[in-house]
C-alpha positions in Angstrom: -5.6 2.0 11.9 -5.6 2.4 8.1 -3.2 5.1 6.7 -3.3 6.4 3.2 0.0 6.7 1.5 -1.0 10.0 -0.3 -2.6 13.2 0.8 -6.1 13.0 2.2 -8.8 14.4 0.1 -6.8 14.1 -3.3 -8.8 12.6 -6.1 -6.3 9.8 -6.5 -6.1 6.1 -6.0 -4.6 5.1 -2.6 -3.2 1.8 -1.4 -4.0 1.4 2.4 -1.7 -0.9 4.4 -2.5 -2.9 7.4 -0.5 -3.0 9.7 0.3 0.6 8.8 4.1 0.4 8.7 6.4 0.8 5.7 8.3 -1.0 4.3 5.8 -3.8 4.9 7.1 -7.4 5.7 5.5 -10.6 4.7 5.7 -12.1 8.3 3.3 -9.3 9.5 0.4 -10.8 7.3 0.0 -7.6 5.3 -3.4 -6.6 3.9 -3.6 -4.1 1.0 -6.7 -2.2 0.2 -7.3 -0.2 -2.9 -9.4 2.9 -2.2 -10.5 5.8 -4.4 -13.6 7.6 -5.7 -13.3 5.6 -8.9 -15.7 2.7 -10.0 -16.1 0.1 -7.2 -15.2 -3.5 -8.3 -13.0 -2.5 -11.2 -9.7 -2.7 -9.5 -6.6 -3.7 -11.6 -3.6 -4.7 -9.6 0.1 -4.6 -10.6 3.0 -6.4 -9.1 6.6 -5.3 -9.9 5.4 -3.1 -12.7 3.4 -5.9 -14.4 -0.3 -6.5 -14.8 -1.1 -9.0 -12.0 -5.0 -9.1 -11.5 -7.7 -7.5 -13.5 -11.1 -6.6 -11.9 -10.2 -8.4 -8.7 -11.3 -7.6 -5.1 -10.3 -4.2 -3.6 -8.6 -6.0 -0.6 -6.4 -9.0 -0.3 -3.7 -10.5 2.0 -0.1 -10.3 0.4 1.5 -13.8 0.1 4.5 -12.7 -2.1 7.2 -10.0 -1.7 7.2 -7.3 -4.3 6.2 -3.7 -5.2 2.3 -3.4 -5.6 0.1 -0.7 -7.1 -3.6 -0.6 -7.8 -5.5 1.3 -10.5 -9.1 2.4 -10.5 -11.0 4.0 -13.4 -11.1 7.7 -13.2 -8.5 8.2 -10.5 -5.5 6.2 -12.0 -2.6 4.4 -10.4 -1.8 4.4 -6.6 1.7 5.1 -5.4 3.7 1.9 -5.0 3.9 -0.1 -1.9 6.8 -2.4 -1.1 6.4 -5.7 0.7 9.7 -7.3 1.8 10.7 -10.8 2.7 13.7 -9.5 4.7 14.5 -10.8 8.2 15.5 -7.3 9.6 13.7 -4.1 8.7 13.6 -0.5 9.8 10.0 0.7 9.5 8.2 4.1 9.7 4.4 4.8 10.0 2.7 4.5 6.6 1.4 8.1 6.5 2.2 11.4 5.0 5.3 12.8 6.8 6.4 16.4 6.6 9.8 18.0 7.6 9.8 18.6 11.3 7.4 15.9 12.2 8.3 13.6 15.1 8.3 10.0 13.9 8.6 6.6 15.5 11.0 4.2 13.9 10.8 0.4 14.4 13.7 -1.9 14.0 12.3 -5.4 13.7 13.6 -8.9 13.1 
């Protein structure tokens, strides 16, 4: 499943993560998808706060660790998504969590 990292229905740019666990790890073959109601095909990608790709595809497989964001005209920047190279990581589902929610944690290595 694809899980947005910001509230559903908001007029914002979202980064969808597959597999839908955060923080993401490189050895999971992570796919990022930029989604918004902004102009299709006009996605700008940022890695570690710097411009990385201009007008590139809305979806790609991550090959480097770092913090990623995407931008679409009219809806702005997505929240950041971290992709780690760590050998041991504690993950939570990549979805909006509210106080009182039951959550599954994964410790993976």
